C-alpha positions in Angstrom: -120.2 77.2 -31.3 -117.6 76.9 -33.8 -114.6 74.7 -33.6 -111.2 76.2 -32.7 -108.5 75.6 -35.3 -105.2 75.2 -32.8 -101.7 75.3 -34.7 -99.3 72.8 -33.0 -95.8 72.1 -33.0 -94.0 69.3 -31.5 -90.8 70.4 -29.5 -87.7 69.4 -31.3 -89.1 69.1 -34.8 -88.4 71.0 -37.8 -90.4 74.4 -37.6 -92.2 73.6 -41.1 -93.9 70.5 -38.9 -96.6 72.7 -37.8 -100.1 70.6 -37.7 -103.4 71.6 -37.0 -106.1 70.3 -34.6 -109.8 71.6 -35.1 -111.4 70.9 -31.7 -114.5 72.4 -29.7 -113.5 75.0 -27.0 -116.0 73.2 -24.8 -113.5 70.5 -24.7 -111.1 70.3 -21.9 -107.0 70.0 -22.5 -107.2 66.0 -22.1 -109.1 65.7 -25.2 -106.5 67.9 -27.0 -103.9 65.5 -26.0 -105.6 62.5 -27.3 -106.2 64.2 -30.7 -102.6 65.1 -30.7 -101.6 61.6 -29.9 -103.7 60.3 -32.7 -102.5 63.0 -35.3 -98.9 61.8 -34.6 -99.6 58.1 -33.9 -97.5 58.3 -30.5 -97.1 55.0 -28.7 -97.1 56.3 -25.3 -100.4 57.4 -23.6 -101.7 60.8 -24.3 -101.8 62.0 -20.8 -97.9 61.9 -20.7 -97.9 64.7 -23.3 -97.1 68.4 -21.8 -98.9 71.4 -23.6 -98.2 75.1 -23.4 -100.0 78.0 -24.9 -98.2 80.3 -26.9 -99.0 82.9 -29.4 -96.1 82.9 -32.2 -96.3 84.5 -35.4 -96.0 81.5 -38.2 -93.7 83.7 -40.4 -91.0 84.2 -38.0 -91.2 80.9 -36.2 -87.2 80.1 -36.9 -85.9 83.1 -34.9 -88.4 82.9 -32.1 -88.3 78.9 -31.5 -84.6 79.0 -31.6 -84.6 81.2 -28.3 -87.7 79.6 -26.9 -87.9 79.1 -22.9 -90.8 77.2 -22.1 -91.1 78.4 -18.5 -92.1 81.9 -20.1 -95.4 80.4 -21.2 -98.4 79.0 -19.6 -98.4 75.1 -19.1 -102.0 73.8 -20.0 -103.8 71.8 -17.3 -105.4 68.6 -18.5 -108.8 69.3 -16.4 -109.6 72.6 -17.8 -111.7 73.6 -20.8 -109.9 75.2 -23.9 -112.4 77.9 -23.7 -110.5 79.0 -20.6 -107.4 79.6 -22.6 -109.0 80.5 -26.1 -111.8 82.7 -27.2 -110.5 82.4 -30.9 -107.4 81.5 -32.7 -105.2 83.4 -35.2 -104.8 81.3 -38.3 -101.4 83.1 -38.5 -100.1 82.1 -35.2 -98.8 79.0 -33.3 -101.2 78.5 -30.2 -99.8 75.2 -28.7 -96.2 73.7 -28.1 -96.2 70.0 -27.5 -93.5 68.2 -25.4 -93.1 64.4 -25.3 -92.3 62.5 -22.0 -88.5 62.0 -21.5 -88.8 58.3 -22.0 -90.2 59.0 -25.4 -87.1 61.0 -26.4 -84.7 58.0 -26.4 -87.1 55.3 -27.7 -85.8 54.2 -31.2 -88.4 51.8 -32.7 -87.5 49.4 -35.1 -87.8 50.6 -38.7 -90.4 48.4 -40.8 -88.9 46.5 -43.7 -91.1 48.6 -46.2 -92.6 52.0 -46.2 -96.2 52.4 -48.3 -95.2 56.2 -49.7 -98.4 57.8 -51.4 -97.4 60.0 -54.1 -99.1 62.6 -56.2 -97.7 64.5 -59.4 -98.5 68.2 -59.7 -101.4 68.8 -61.6 -102.9 65.3 -61.3 -106.4 64.8 -59.5 -106.1 63.0 -56.2 -107.8 59.8 -57.2 -104.3 59.4 -59.5 -102.2 59.0 -56.6 -100.1 56.3 -56.5 -98.1 54.2 -54.0 -94.4 53.4 -53.8 -93.0 50.4 -51.9 -89.7 51.5 -50.6 -87.3 50.6 -47.8 -86.7 53.1 -45.3 -83.1 53.0 -45.6 -83.2 53.8 -49.2 -82.8 57.7 -50.2 -84.7 60.2 -52.1 -82.8 59.4 -55.4 -83.9 55.7 -55.4 -87.3 57.2 -54.7 -87.1 59.3 -57.8 -86.3 56.1 -60.0 -89.0 54.1 -58.7 -91.6 57.1 -59.4 -90.1 57.5 -63.1 -90.7 53.9 -63.6 -94.3 53.9 -61.9 -95.2 56.9 -64.5 -93.1 55.9 -67.3 -91.3 59.5 -67.7 -89.3 60.0 -70.5 -86.9 62.3 -69.1 -84.3 61.3 -66.2 -85.3 60.7 -62.7 -82.8 63.2 -61.2 -84.9 65.9 -63.0 -87.7 65.2 -60.6 -88.4 67.4 -57.6 -90.0 66.3 -54.5 -91.5 67.8 -51.2 -92.7 66.0 -48.2 -96.3 66.4 -47.9 -99.5 65.7 -45.8 -102.3 66.2 -48.2 -105.9 64.4 -47.2 -107.0 61.9 -50.1 -110.5 63.0 -49.5 -110.1 66.1 -51.5 -110.6 65.6 -55.1 -107.4 67.4 -56.0 -104.7 69.6 -54.7 -104.1 72.4 -57.4 -103.7 74.9 -55.0 -101.0 73.3 -53.0 -97.8 75.1 -53.3 -94.8 73.3 -51.8 -92.6 75.6 -49.2 -88.8 75.4 -48.9 -86.2 73.5 -51.2 -87.1 70.1 -52.6 -85.9 66.9 -50.7 -82.0 66.5 -51.4 -81.4 63.2 -53.2 -79.0 61.9 -50.4 -81.7 62.0 -47.6 -83.3 58.6 -46.3 -86.7 57.9 -46.1 -86.2 57.2 -42.5 -84.9 60.5 -41.7 -87.8 62.3 -43.6 -90.5 59.8 -42.2 -89.3 58.8 -38.5 -92.7 57.8 -37.5 -95.5 55.7 -39.0 -97.4 57.3 -42.3 -101.0 58.2 -42.1 -102.2 55.6 -45.0 -105.4 58.2 -45.8 -102.8 61.0 -46.8 -100.5 61.9 -49.7 -96.8 62.0 -48.4 -94.8 63.0 -51.3 -95.5 65.9 -53.8 -94.0 65.5 -57.2 -93.1 67.9 -59.9 -91.9 66.8 -63.2 -88.7 67.8 -65.4 -89.5 71.9 -66.3 -88.2 70.9 -70.0 -90.9 68.4 -70.6 -93.4 71.0 -69.1 -92.3 73.8 -71.0 -92.7 72.4 -74.5 -95.9 73.8 -74.5 -94.8 77.3 -74.1 -92.5 76.7 -76.9 -95.2 75.7 -79.3 -97.2 78.7 -78.4 -94.1 81.3 -79.2 -95.0 84.3 -81.0 -92.8 85.8 -84.1 -90.9 88.0 -81.4 -89.9 84.9 -79.7 -88.7 83.4 -83.1 -86.6 86.2 -83.6 -85.2 86.1 -79.9 -84.7 82.2 -80.8 -82.7 83.2 -83.9 -80.5 86.0 -82.1 -79.6 83.3 -79.2 -78.9 80.9 -81.8 -76.7 83.2 -83.7 -74.6 84.2 -80.5 -73.9 80.5 -79.7 -73.0 79.7 -83.0 -70.6 82.6 -82.8 -69.4 81.7 -79.2 -68.1 77.8 -79.5 -68.2 75.4 -76.9 -65.1 75.2 -74.5 -64.0 74.5 -70.9 -65.1 77.5 -68.6 -61.6 77.3 -67.1 -59.9 77.9 -70.5 -62.4 80.8 -71.5 -61.6 82.6 -68.5 -57.7 83.3 -69.5 -57.7 87.2 -70.3 -56.6 87.1 -73.8 -59.0 84.1 -74.6 -61.9 85.8 -73.1 -61.2 89.2 -74.9 -60.9 87.4 -77.9 -64.2 85.7 -77.7 -65.9 88.9 -76.5 -65.1 90.5 -79.8 -67.0 87.6 -82.0 -69.9 87.6 -79.7 -69.8 89.6 -76.5 -71.3 88.7 -73.1 -72.7 92.0 -72.0 -71.2 93.1 -68.6 -68.9 95.8 -69.1 -65.5 94.0 -68.6 -64.0 94.6 -71.1 -66.0 97.8 -71.8 -68.7 97.1 -74.1 -70.7 99.8 -76.1 -74.2 98.2 -75.8 -77.7 99.5 -74.9 -78.3 96.7 -72.5 -80.8 96.9 -69.9 -80.1 96.7 -66.4 -80.4 93.6 -65.2 -82.7 94.3 -62.2 -85.0 95.3 -65.0 -85.2 91.9 -66.5 -86.5 90.3 -63.5 -87.5 91.7 -60.0 -85.4 88.9 -58.1 -82.2 91.0 -58.8 -83.5 94.2 -57.5 -84.8 92.7 -54.6 -81.6 91.1 -53.8 -80.1 94.7 -54.1 -82.6 96.1 -51.8 -82.4 93.0 -49.3 -78.6 93.6 -49.1 -79.3 97.1 -48.0 -82.2 97.0 -45.8 -82.7 93.5 -44.5 -82.5 93.4 -40.5 -80.1 90.0 -39.6 -81.9 87.5 -37.7 -80.4 85.0 -35.0 -80.6 82.3 -37.9 -78.5 84.7 -40.4 -76.0 85.2 -37.7 -75.5 81.6 -37.2 -75.1 81.0 -40.9 -72.3 84.0 -40.8 -70.4 82.5 -38.0 -70.4 79.3 -39.7 -69.7 80.7 -43.2 -66.8 83.1 -42.0 -65.1 80.3 -40.1 -64.6 78.6 -43.5 -63.9 81.5 -45.2 -60.8 82.7 -43.2 -59.1 79.4 -43.5 -56.2 78.4 -46.1 -56.7 75.5 -47.8 -54.0 73.4 -49.6 -56.2 71.7 -51.9 -58.9 73.8 -53.6 -61.6 70.8 -53.3 -61.2 71.0 -49.6 -62.4 74.4 -49.5 -64.9 73.5 -52.0 -66.4 70.9 -49.8 -66.3 73.0 -46.6 -68.0 75.9 -48.1 -70.8 73.5 -49.4 -71.1 72.2 -46.1 -71.6 75.5 -44.2 -74.3 76.3 -47.0 -76.0 72.9 -46.6 -76.2 73.5 -42.9 -78.4 76.7 -43.9 -80.8 74.5 -46.2 -79.0 75.8 -49.3 -78.0 72.1 -50.7 -75.7 72.8 -53.2 -73.5 70.2 -55.0 -71.4 70.2 -58.1 -72.8 68.8 -61.4 -71.7 68.1 -64.8 -72.2 70.4 -67.7 -71.1 68.1 -70.6 -67.3 67.5 -69.8 -67.1 70.0 -67.3 -68.1 70.0 -63.6 -69.4 73.1 -61.5 -68.1 73.7 -58.0 -71.7 73.8 -56.8 -75.3 74.6 -58.1 -78.9 74.5 -57.6 -81.5 73.8 -60.3 -85.2 73.0 -61.0 -84.8 70.4 -63.7 -82.1 71.1 -65.9 -82.3 74.7 -65.5 -79.8 76.0 -63.2 -80.8 79.0 -60.8 -77.7 79.2 -58.7 -73.8 78.7 -59.6 -71.2 78.6 -57.2 -67.3 79.0 -58.3 -65.0 78.5 -55.4 -61.2 79.3 -55.6 -58.4 79.7 -53.4 -56.7 82.9 -52.5 -56.0 85.6 -55.3 -53.1 84.7 -57.0 -52.7 81.1 -56.3 -54.8 80.2 -59.3 -54.8 81.8 -63.1 -58.5 81.4 -63.2 -61.0 84.3 -62.4 -64.0 83.1 -60.6 -66.5 85.6 -61.7 -66.0 85.1 -65.3 -65.6 81.3 -65.1 -69.1 81.5 -63.0 -70.5 83.5 -66.1 -69.1 80.7 -68.6 -70.4 78.0 -66.7 -73.8 79.8 -66.7 -73.3 80.2 -70.8 -72.6 76.1 -71.1 -75.5 75.2 -68.9 -77.9 77.2 -71.0 -76.8 76.4 -74.4 -79.8 74.1 -75.3 -82.2 75.9 -73.0 -81.5 79.2 -74.2 -83.1 78.4 -77.5 -85.7 76.2 -76.3 -87.0 78.4 -73.6 -86.7 81.8 -75.7 -89.5 83.4 -73.7 -87.5 83.2 -70.8 -84.6 85.4 -69.3 -83.3 82.2 -67.5 -82.3 84.0 -64.4 -79.6 82.8 -62.1 -77.1 84.0 -59.5 -73.7 83.5 -59.6 -71.5 83.4 -56.3 -67.9 83.9 -56.8 -65.9 82.7 -53.6 -62.2 83.4 -53.9 -60.0 82.9 -50.6 -61.6 85.1 -47.9 -63.7 87.0 -50.6 -67.4 86.5 -51.7 -69.2 88.4 -54.4 -72.8 87.9 -56.0 -73.7 88.6 -59.5 -77.0 88.3 -61.6 -76.9 86.5 -65.1 -79.7 86.2 -67.6 -80.6 85.8 -71.1 -82.0 88.7 -73.7 -80.7 88.2 -77.2 -77.3 87.4 -75.7 -76.0 86.5 -72.0 -76.0 89.4 -69.7 -74.4 89.7 -66.5 -74.0 92.0 -63.5 -72.5 92.5 -60.0 -75.2 93.1 -57.7 -73.2 94.3 -54.5 -69.5 95.2 -54.0 -67.3 92.2 -53.0 -67.3 91.4 -49.3 -64.3 90.1 -47.3 -64.7 87.8 -44.8 -61.7 88.2 -42.7 -62.9 91.5 -41.1 -62.4 92.2 -37.3 -64.2 90.6 -34.6 -65.4 94.2 -33.6 -66.5 95.0 -36.9 -70.4 94.7 -36.4 -71.1 96.7 -39.7 -69.0 94.3 -42.1 -70.5 91.2 -40.0 -74.2 92.8 -40.5 -73.6 93.5 -44.6 -72.3 89.7 -44.9 -75.5 88.6 -42.9 -77.7 90.8 -45.2 -76.2 89.3 -48.2 -76.6 85.9 -47.2 -80.1 86.5 -46.4 -80.7 88.1 -49.8 -79.2 85.2 -51.5 -81.4 82.8 -49.5 -84.8 85.0 -50.3 -83.6 85.1 -53.9 -83.5 81.5 -54.2 -87.0 81.0 -52.8 -88.2 83.5 -55.9 -86.2 81.8 -58.5 -87.8 78.4 -57.6 -91.1 79.6 -57.7 -90.4 81.5 -61.1 -88.9 78.3 -62.6 -91.7 76.2 -61.7 -94.3 78.5 -62.6 -93.0 78.4 -66.1 -94.7 75.2 -66.4 -98.3 76.7 -65.9 -98.0 79.3 -68.6 -100.0 79.3 -71.7 -103.8 79.4 -72.7 -104.8 76.2 -71.4 -103.9 77.1 -68.1 -105.8 80.7 -68.5 -102.1 82.4 -67.8 -100.8 84.8 -70.4 -98.0 83.8 -72.5 -94.4 84.9 -71.3 -93.4 88.3 -72.1 -90.8 89.5 -74.6 -87.2 88.8 -72.8 -85.8 91.8 -74.9 -87.9 94.2 -72.8 -88.3 95.0 -69.0 -90.6 92.9 -66.8 -93.1 95.6 -65.7 -96.3 95.5 -67.5 -98.8 97.2 -65.4 -98.9 100.1 -63.0 -101.4 100.8 -60.2 -104.1 103.3 -60.6 -105.2 105.6 -57.6 -108.2 103.1 -57.0 -105.6 100.4 -56.5 -106.6 98.4 -59.9 -103.9 97.5 -62.2 -103.4 99.0 -65.9 -101.8 96.8 -68.1 -99.7 98.0 -71.2 -97.6 96.7 -74.0 -94.2 97.6 -75.3 -93.7 98.5 -78.8 -90.6 100.2 -79.4 -87.4 101.5 -77.5 -85.8 104.9 -78.1 -82.5 104.6 -79.8 -79.6 105.7 -78.0 -78.0 105.5 -74.3 -81.4 105.6 -72.3 -84.2 103.6 -71.1 -87.3 105.0 -72.9 -89.8 102.7 -74.5 -93.1 103.6 -76.4 -96.1 101.3 -76.0 -100.0 101.3 -75.3 -102.4 101.3 -72.5 -104.8 98.1 -72.8 -108.3 98.1 -71.9 -110.8 100.9 -71.8 -108.0 103.7 -71.3 -106.0 102.3 -74.5 -103.9 105.0 -75.7 -100.0 105.7 -76.6 -97.6 106.0 -74.0 -94.0 106.3 -73.0 -92.5 104.4 -70.5 -89.4 105.6 -68.8 -87.0 103.7 -66.2 -84.6 105.9 -64.3 -82.9 106.1 -60.9 -84.7 109.5 -59.7 -87.6 111.3 -60.4 -89.8 114.1 -58.9 -93.3 112.7 -59.3 -94.8 115.9 -57.7 -92.8 118.2 -59.9 -94.2 116.5 -63.3 -97.8 116.3 -61.9 -97.8 120.3 -61.2 -96.7 121.0 -64.9 -98.8 118.3 -66.3 -101.8 120.0 -64.3 -101.1 123.2 -65.9 -100.7 121.8 -69.3 -96.9 122.1 -70.0 -96.1 118.4 -69.3 -97.4 115.3 -70.5 -100.0 113.5 -68.7 -98.5 110.9 -65.9 -100.5 108.2 -65.7 -98.5 105.9 -63.4 -95.4 106.1 -61.3 -94.1 102.8 -59.8 -91.2 102.3 -57.3 -89.3 99.1 -58.3 -86.7 96.7 -56.6 -83.1 97.7 -56.9 -83.9 101.6 -56.6 -85.4 102.0 -60.0 -88.6 104.0 -61.0 -90.9 103.3 -63.7 -92.8 106.4 -65.1 -95.7 105.9 -67.7 -96.9 109.1 -69.5 -98.4 110.3 -72.6 -96.6 109.5 -75.9 -96.5 113.0 -77.5 -94.2 112.1 -80.3 -97.1 112.4 -82.8 -97.6 116.2 -82.3 -94.2 117.2 -80.6 -90.5 116.8 -81.0 -87.7 118.3 -78.9 -86.6 121.8 -79.5 -83.1 120.5 -80.7 -84.5 118.4 -83.2 -86.7 121.1 -84.2 -84.2 123.6 -84.5 -81.9 121.2 -86.8 -84.9 120.6 -89.1 -86.9 123.9 -89.3 -84.2 126.9 -89.2 -86.6 128.4 -91.8 -89.5 128.6 -89.1 -87.1 130.1 -86.5 -88.2 134.1 -87.0 -87.9 136.5 -84.1 -91.5 136.3 -83.4 -91.8 132.6 -82.9 -88.7 132.6 -80.8 -90.0 135.3 -78.7 -93.4 133.5 -78.3 -91.7 130.4 -77.2 -89.3 132.4 -74.6 -92.4 134.2 -73.2 -94.2 131.1 -72.7 -91.2 129.4 -71.0 -90.8 132.2 -68.7 -94.3 132.4 -67.5 -94.7 128.7 -66.9 -91.4 128.4 -65.1 -92.1 131.4 -62.9 -95.2 129.6 -61.8 -92.8 126.5 -61.5 -90.7 128.3 -59.3 -93.2 129.9 -57.3 -94.7 126.6 -56.4 -91.0 126.2 -54.9 -90.0 123.7 -57.5 -86.6 123.8 -59.8 -86.7 121.6 -63.3 -82.7 121.2 -62.9 -82.0 120.1 -66.5 -83.6 122.6 -68.7 -82.0 121.9 -72.1 -83.5 122.0 -75.7 -83.5 118.3 -75.5 -85.9 118.2 -72.7 -88.3 121.1 -74.2 -90.9 119.6 -76.8 -92.5 121.8 -79.2 -95.3 121.5 -81.8 -94.0 119.9 -85.0 -96.2 122.5 -86.9 -94.4 125.5 -85.7 -93.3 127.6 -83.0 -96.8 129.2 -81.7 -95.6 129.3 -78.0 -97.0 126.0 -77.4 -94.5 123.5 -75.6 -94.1 120.7 -73.0 -91.5 119.9 -70.3 -90.1 116.5 -70.1 -87.1 114.8 -68.2 -88.1 115.5 -64.4 -85.0 113.4 -63.0 -83.3 116.3 -61.6 -86.4 118.3 -60.5 -87.3 118.9 -57.0 -88.0 121.4 -54.0 -85.7 124.4 -54.3 -83.0 124.1 -51.8 -83.1 120.2 -51.5 -82.1 119.4 -55.1 
């Protein structure tokens, strides 16, 4: 009979501290108690443990356990066999809740003089584990310094990221291990992280080194395109000289700097063909979606209560506001703190290595200061990426900026192409709403949840950069001047890859490229906010629209359409008329008109309407008007009576 794998949680522990016990279903509950005692090194008898059977999804433990009533669940009798309670055990669920005796709750065992902490650097085999001797009263910052000395790292100890782990020394490597949650804050003591005895047969701390060191291999592999990006970024930074962000946000100063080298964010209005920021990285579009569609949880509402309480206060000193807002975020495990950028300090930020993925700018009420917090946050991002923008030329260096001023909060995305781009991700939210305004409360809860989810994605993105390159078997990073999608799903659920080759000039989001693999061919890639796939497919099936290869819904309300590139044989009717007036005889004109009428008649009989029938959306043969044509641009198409 196969073993049961029971996921257990100690009542009162952090929800991340779930542990698994493998046990035969023929054993009784008393044996399970003994194994739980051994796993946790409890000093009291195993028989004093109390166990309850539950079945709770692991991915939603935060909200479930916060309202837990043990009386609602079955308490397990020590004499009965586990097979009485479990036929099998779903690996995605919590099965056992463990409660210690009340006498154990108040025990305060003396701390050992030294802890022997087993550490493993990401990518190293288990045999290269090393042990650090450290006092339990020391904090993570001191542990980082000891780890740096042990490994002779050439970069600052503060750029190390550490996670608590419980990995067996009996496994040759842990390359598939992916730490969850945020890295350990530098101020936490070892005693607070390891309150009980350490299992010397396990790895206790997982270490990730500086991103800048790891990313150097990517820079070596940079393509000619990357070299061009680096040159453009270097040119921009040369034109936009270093200055204190508080000085650069003065309106006239900022406008003058924009004329020298513009940060693209349409304030003041810029005439640029900027790619929307949500097409540069999916985290921004997903943030927008979560702000609209996420259902607030109990945890979200607790954060809203704490956040609103601070945001509604008046503060004489701005530093006091900053301190209390950061404390509210810290309670929600967003461990922001201010940090130095050259001679300037942020109000709060988060980073992986030296790369910041969150910057908060916190100000008192509107009119109490001459500084615009949104602009200042953008300029802190600019100053924080001066070195990395050129070195990390294959990355857009995505970051979230939070502007908090008085009772208002706004969220923006910032990223690099050949210049910095910034874009508001939602409307600014007032936090001094009525206690009866549940709609505004839910909106704020969705935004704060969207923020926390986006931070998890950004951490994974930056940590993933270190594994990019031929040595790892991963593809090289993409060109940051282009949208992030590079594949689409086929009808058999497989992925079709493509590459970009050029972009159509003008105010549009049309790109040209090629499919890769067996179906290689020239394609046009279009990004739009609305599109009728069915109308396009109807016309394509009858030969008067380009073949549709792919149609993808992207985060942020965007659609990607991949179709045949017809430029070799076709041009739009407007261009044809402008360049071939000598071929516009009556017969050719009538032939095209008849073909259009016949095709549109089929289209309308199928209950579709095009919605934007202009010369520029009718493609005709370059060789002449022989009645052959293709319709494009189905953005406004749809069912008659509905569009």
